[in-house]
Legacy VTK file of the C-alpha trace (Angstrom):
# vtk DataFile Version 3.0
C-alpha trace
ASCII
DATASET POLYDATA
POINTS 358 float
0.184 0.155 -0.025
1.062 3.391 -1.097
2.217 5.686 1.954
0.043 8.119 0.532
-2.951 6.060 1.220
-2.066 4.981 4.525
-3.606 7.509 6.535
-7.133 7.397 4.987
-6.923 3.169 5.706
-6.523 3.594 8.856
-9.571 6.177 9.308
-11.923 3.156 8.352
-11.300 1.626 12.020
-11.144 4.585 13.322
-14.936 5.732 12.246
-16.222 2.132 13.807
-17.204 3.477 17.069
-20.742 3.715 18.717
-23.872 5.606 16.375
-24.493 7.747 19.277
-21.269 9.612 18.112
-22.649 9.542 13.789
-24.828 12.153 14.461
-23.738 14.496 12.365
-26.698 16.787 10.193
-26.903 18.560 6.745
-28.627 20.707 4.739
-28.412 23.435 2.646
-31.231 26.695 2.666
-31.736 28.654 0.031
-33.956 32.081 -0.827
-33.825 34.148 -3.416
-30.705 35.847 -2.890
-28.895 33.556 -0.006
-27.955 30.323 -0.240
-26.212 28.815 3.377
-25.048 25.374 4.381
-25.378 23.926 7.466
-23.204 21.266 9.274
-23.131 19.652 12.671
-19.927 17.204 12.693
-20.434 14.433 15.855
-17.488 12.476 16.781
-15.908 11.422 20.104
-12.408 14.061 19.603
-12.714 17.768 18.740
-9.621 19.072 17.652
-9.120 20.431 14.163
-7.571 23.094 11.566
-9.349 25.454 10.033
-7.792 25.613 6.467
-7.286 28.187 3.517
-6.023 26.008 0.993
-4.531 27.471 -1.917
-5.328 27.410 -5.659
-2.592 26.737 -8.461
-1.001 23.913 -6.866
0.122 20.675 -8.058
-1.061 17.391 -6.336
-0.649 13.295 -6.695
-1.473 10.799 -5.130
-1.719 7.263 -6.706
-3.948 4.055 -6.185
-3.166 1.758 -3.748
-5.721 -0.752 -6.085
-4.236 -0.222 -9.519
-0.980 1.771 -9.161
-2.698 4.208 -11.495
-1.439 8.307 -10.232
-3.949 10.981 -9.836
-1.977 14.602 -10.953
-4.119 17.610 -10.737
-3.286 21.608 -10.509
-6.062 23.084 -8.008
-7.989 25.865 -9.957
-10.046 27.215 -6.724
-8.766 28.314 -3.283
-10.788 27.174 -0.577
-11.663 26.561 2.989
-12.049 23.548 4.666
-12.332 21.630 8.407
-9.645 18.755 8.791
-9.203 16.564 11.760
-6.943 14.013 10.574
-4.595 16.316 8.819
-4.136 18.861 5.748
-5.857 17.947 2.420
-8.077 15.629 4.236
-11.051 17.599 5.077
-14.846 16.955 6.439
-15.791 19.673 4.486
-15.239 22.832 2.645
-16.435 25.659 0.674
-14.433 26.912 -2.252
-14.005 30.085 -3.549
-16.514 29.567 -6.367
-19.338 28.593 -3.356
-19.390 25.049 -4.025
-20.078 22.808 -0.412
-18.940 19.347 0.129
-19.623 17.881 3.401
-19.608 14.072 4.162
-21.385 11.754 6.769
-20.942 8.174 7.834
-23.654 5.659 6.352
-22.915 2.089 7.341
-25.099 1.324 3.809
-21.734 2.041 1.917
-20.539 -0.194 -0.697
-18.213 1.464 -2.959
-17.771 0.475 -6.334
-15.138 -2.588 -7.233
-11.513 -1.018 -8.976
-11.655 -0.149 -12.530
-9.102 1.342 -14.868
-10.272 4.985 -12.834
-7.820 6.282 -10.217
-8.838 5.544 -6.592
-8.474 8.004 -3.730
-9.766 8.076 -0.485
-12.839 9.668 0.581
-11.400 12.594 2.471
-8.680 13.229 -0.467
-12.050 12.838 -2.953
-14.016 15.903 -0.952
-10.452 18.066 -1.288
-10.395 17.085 -5.214
-13.794 18.553 -5.593
-13.044 22.216 -3.939
-9.718 22.036 -5.803
-11.595 21.500 -9.044
-14.856 21.684 -9.094
-17.058 25.188 -9.258
-20.630 23.730 -9.733
-22.874 20.543 -8.375
-22.957 19.190 -12.073
-19.202 19.128 -11.748
-18.809 17.434 -9.035
-21.193 14.630 -10.368
-19.217 14.342 -13.586
-15.599 13.963 -12.249
-16.960 10.310 -11.615
-15.508 9.801 -14.695
-11.858 11.198 -14.008
-11.160 9.072 -10.553
-13.329 7.127 -7.847
-13.891 6.928 -3.827
-10.879 3.723 -3.121
-13.130 0.864 -1.837
-9.886 -0.462 0.269
-9.129 3.001 1.578
-12.585 5.032 2.440
-14.821 5.031 5.061
-18.452 4.263 4.516
-19.852 7.643 3.897
-22.239 9.579 1.648
-21.894 13.268 0.596
-24.125 16.341 0.693
-23.022 19.137 -2.015
-24.325 22.203 -3.186
-23.407 25.421 -5.317
-23.792 29.281 -5.582
-26.500 28.584 -7.824
-28.714 26.780 -5.149
-28.448 23.234 -7.096
-27.661 20.475 -4.620
-27.138 16.917 -4.763
-26.692 13.628 -1.956
-24.390 11.261 -3.562
-23.993 7.968 -2.247
-22.510 4.322 -2.783
-24.954 1.577 -2.780
-24.630 -1.649 -3.561
-21.304 -0.925 -5.510
-23.038 1.728 -7.860
-23.054 5.222 -7.384
-26.785 6.610 -6.696
-27.245 10.308 -6.898
-30.014 12.536 -5.878
-30.271 15.760 -7.377
-33.179 18.508 -8.784
-36.501 16.865 -8.566
-34.753 13.420 -6.920
-33.776 15.759 -3.930
-37.015 17.349 -2.586
-35.162 17.958 0.886
-31.488 19.457 0.965
-30.802 17.677 4.443
-28.878 14.280 4.852
-27.977 13.058 8.287
-26.615 9.207 8.652
-29.307 7.157 6.862
-30.191 6.906 3.198
-31.556 9.424 1.520
-34.315 6.990 0.103
-34.973 5.511 3.610
-34.868 8.984 5.266
-37.550 10.374 2.413
-39.532 7.297 3.307
-39.887 7.420 7.390
-40.691 11.377 6.540
-43.560 10.234 3.943
-44.993 7.515 6.582
-44.258 9.802 10.103
-46.361 13.082 9.941
-45.642 13.496 13.632
-44.258 16.982 14.450
-40.647 16.239 14.996
-40.503 19.398 17.875
-42.714 17.218 19.572
-40.258 14.378 20.020
-38.607 14.127 23.006
-35.213 15.341 23.356
-33.035 12.203 22.806
-34.731 11.042 20.338
-32.035 13.475 18.190
-29.288 10.816 18.581
-31.801 8.931 15.865
-31.042 9.975 12.509
-34.624 9.475 10.829
-35.368 12.368 13.385
-32.964 14.476 12.383
-33.608 14.434 8.858
-37.306 14.883 9.618
-36.515 18.080 11.870
-33.587 19.592 9.957
-35.973 19.322 6.520
-39.058 20.788 8.040
-37.235 23.555 9.745
-35.451 24.824 6.200
-39.014 24.204 5.043
-40.605 26.561 7.046
-37.918 29.249 7.029
-39.559 33.073 6.013
-37.752 33.885 3.079
-38.355 37.389 4.084
-36.073 37.490 6.924
-32.883 37.323 4.666
-30.985 39.380 7.344
-31.072 36.574 9.657
-30.622 33.574 7.743
-27.596 32.863 9.370
-28.974 32.486 12.546
-31.485 30.877 11.873
-29.005 28.324 10.444
-27.590 28.173 13.948
-31.096 27.648 14.973
-31.270 24.117 12.805
-28.064 22.796 13.881
-28.933 23.565 17.476
-32.414 21.726 16.910
-30.528 18.557 15.485
-27.517 18.611 18.257
-26.011 16.199 20.438
-24.863 17.971 23.561
-22.009 14.989 24.404
-20.899 14.742 20.898
-21.823 17.297 18.384
-18.055 18.683 18.189
-18.332 21.302 15.537
-21.558 23.568 14.000
-20.592 25.439 11.120
-22.635 27.526 8.636
-21.220 28.191 5.210
-22.396 31.328 3.920
-21.763 30.354 0.170
-23.190 33.829 -1.510
-20.601 36.024 0.440
-17.891 32.855 0.919
-17.770 33.353 4.594
-17.724 30.714 7.232
-19.570 30.825 11.284
-18.764 28.355 13.146
-18.643 27.273 16.806
-17.441 24.460 19.238
-18.224 21.995 21.656
-14.995 23.352 23.178
-15.662 27.216 22.246
-19.101 27.832 21.883
-18.808 31.498 20.951
-19.454 32.156 17.137
-16.408 32.731 14.717
-16.222 34.430 11.124
-14.125 33.788 8.497
-14.258 35.500 4.927
-12.535 33.646 2.349
-12.305 36.854 0.565
-10.070 38.596 3.066
-7.154 35.675 2.070
-4.825 35.486 -0.824
-5.531 32.263 -2.536
-2.593 32.073 -4.792
-0.412 29.311 -3.790
2.589 31.674 -3.600
1.490 32.651 -0.376
1.423 29.927 2.416
-1.035 27.829 3.527
-2.932 29.353 6.335
-4.718 27.476 9.460
-6.352 28.264 12.999
-6.927 26.221 15.532
-10.827 25.332 14.826
-11.221 25.680 19.019
-9.579 29.181 19.286
-10.951 30.975 21.917
-11.917 33.834 19.625
-14.662 35.160 18.286
-16.176 37.052 15.971
-13.830 37.589 13.154
-10.631 35.789 13.456
-9.097 35.718 10.088
-6.207 37.699 11.645
-5.451 34.850 14.186
-4.332 32.523 11.583
-0.511 31.387 11.197
1.305 29.966 8.167
1.053 26.098 8.211
4.108 24.034 9.153
4.511 20.545 9.290
4.806 20.617 12.621
1.385 21.969 13.313
0.494 18.903 10.738
2.250 16.647 12.738
1.075 17.731 15.911
-2.417 17.564 15.287
-2.313 14.314 13.517
-0.862 12.710 16.668
-3.369 14.559 18.784
-6.046 12.828 16.846
-4.334 9.930 15.627
-3.397 8.413 19.215
-6.448 9.568 21.287
-8.799 7.973 18.444
-10.207 4.598 19.078
-8.025 1.337 16.864
-5.506 4.150 15.847
-3.578 4.446 18.904
-1.091 1.479 18.004
-0.181 3.507 14.769
3.793 3.571 13.923
5.306 6.922 14.785
7.088 6.582 11.641
3.817 6.167 9.528
2.167 9.069 11.272
5.140 11.444 10.509
4.666 10.025 6.461
1.121 11.311 7.148
2.241 15.239 8.361
5.028 15.632 5.485
2.788 14.455 2.278
1.742 18.406 1.958
5.427 18.615 1.528
5.195 17.144 -1.842
2.778 19.425 -3.438
4.273 22.001 -5.772
3.169 25.957 -6.702
2.121 26.323 -10.279
3.163 30.080 -10.892
LINES 1 359
358 0 1 2 3 4 5 6 7 8 9 10 11 12 13 14 15 16 17 18 19 20 21 22 23 24 25 26 27 28 29 30 31 32 33 34 35 36 37 38 39 40 41 42 43 44 45 46 47 48 49 50 51 52 53 54 55 56 57 58 59 60 61 62 63 64 65 66 67 68 69 70 71 72 73 74 75 76 77 78 79 80 81 82 83 84 85 86 87 88 89 90 91 92 93 94 95 96 97 98 99 100 101 102 103 104 105 106 107 108 109 110 111 112 113 114 115 116 117 118 119 120 121 122 123 124 125 126 127 128 129 130 131 132 133 134 135 136 137 138 139 140 141 142 143 144 145 146 147 148 149 150 151 152 153 154 155 156 157 158 159 160 161 162 163 164 165 166 167 168 169 170 171 172 173 174 175 176 177 178 179 180 181 182 183 184 185 186 187 188 189 190 191 192 193 194 195 196 197 198 199 200 201 202 203 204 205 206 207 208 209 210 211 212 213 214 215 216 217 218 219 220 221 222 223 224 225 226 227 228 229 230 231 232 233 234 235 236 237 238 239 240 241 242 243 244 245 246 247 248 249 250 251 252 253 254 255 256 257 258 259 260 261 262 263 264 265 266 267 268 269 270 271 272 273 274 275 276 277 278 279 280 281 282 283 284 285 286 287 288 289 290 291 292 293 294 295 296 297 298 299 300 301 302 303 304 305 306 307 308 309 310 311 312 313 314 315 316 317 318 319 320 321 322 323 324 325 326 327 328 329 330 331 332 333 334 335 336 337 338 339 340 341 342 343 344 345 346 347 348 349 350 351 352 353 354 355 356 357
């Protein structure tokens, strides 16, 4: 197995945790002139970095299954939330207004190996932020690469772009399944298949607001609650749309496992977030950063104690910062604690292979 893939291979084991820790929720809310994307990230660890990823950066990775090398030059700069190292985001927003986010899905079964280069699921997210400017481009990228079944945790994805188009992408019975436009009546996703979630919403007319709080751990209940709240938003109150986004996330959060709550303002290329360790809301505008690769990658501790605008607290990326994060998260994640330090070091050094194309 190639070193560049080892880190995502071990993430498979990392995600095999009790379902209460897999209570992630995402949604896309559209009005006539505003689009936001909300996400709760639930896990046992809250460490992470907010990363400003640069465009015009050459990257490459080779598939462990067939040895095919995937090489690309990032077209778009982006902001992402990373827990297991640089270029392995849990979700992110690029400068074209594309958001991609992952959630756990037990039913996932990725396609069998073929001639396309295969990458890990988190690398797949970064590839989309680097190269895709719309939902349609994300969907069409399936011709160029696939998610490597040997490397990827069982995930599915909610994607939304600046035009307001959204898509759910799942991999079931070794086939890709895409819901978009007419097949996506609700732009929300939790930890059940989209079709099962829709069926639950259709069959259960009980107002989710009337259900006991502990039911929030149920994926179907969270989907129903988020979908209904998105549907109920009054578009006449656009000035409060970010607050409403957090209202949805608060309604479906777990008091103990929701580590990050993030609202992406796709229209204004801005992000607001809060964490379990630092509950005051922080704001980052992608417009306030130089995104060309001639300047350094910028990073911020996701649990920074600062509130409000935090652009001034980002620092230049260093391999030590990446290594410290990787050692912290791997060593404190079940099933990852015994990975040799040599492998962790190779994971941390992966960004050193990037090349700026001026």
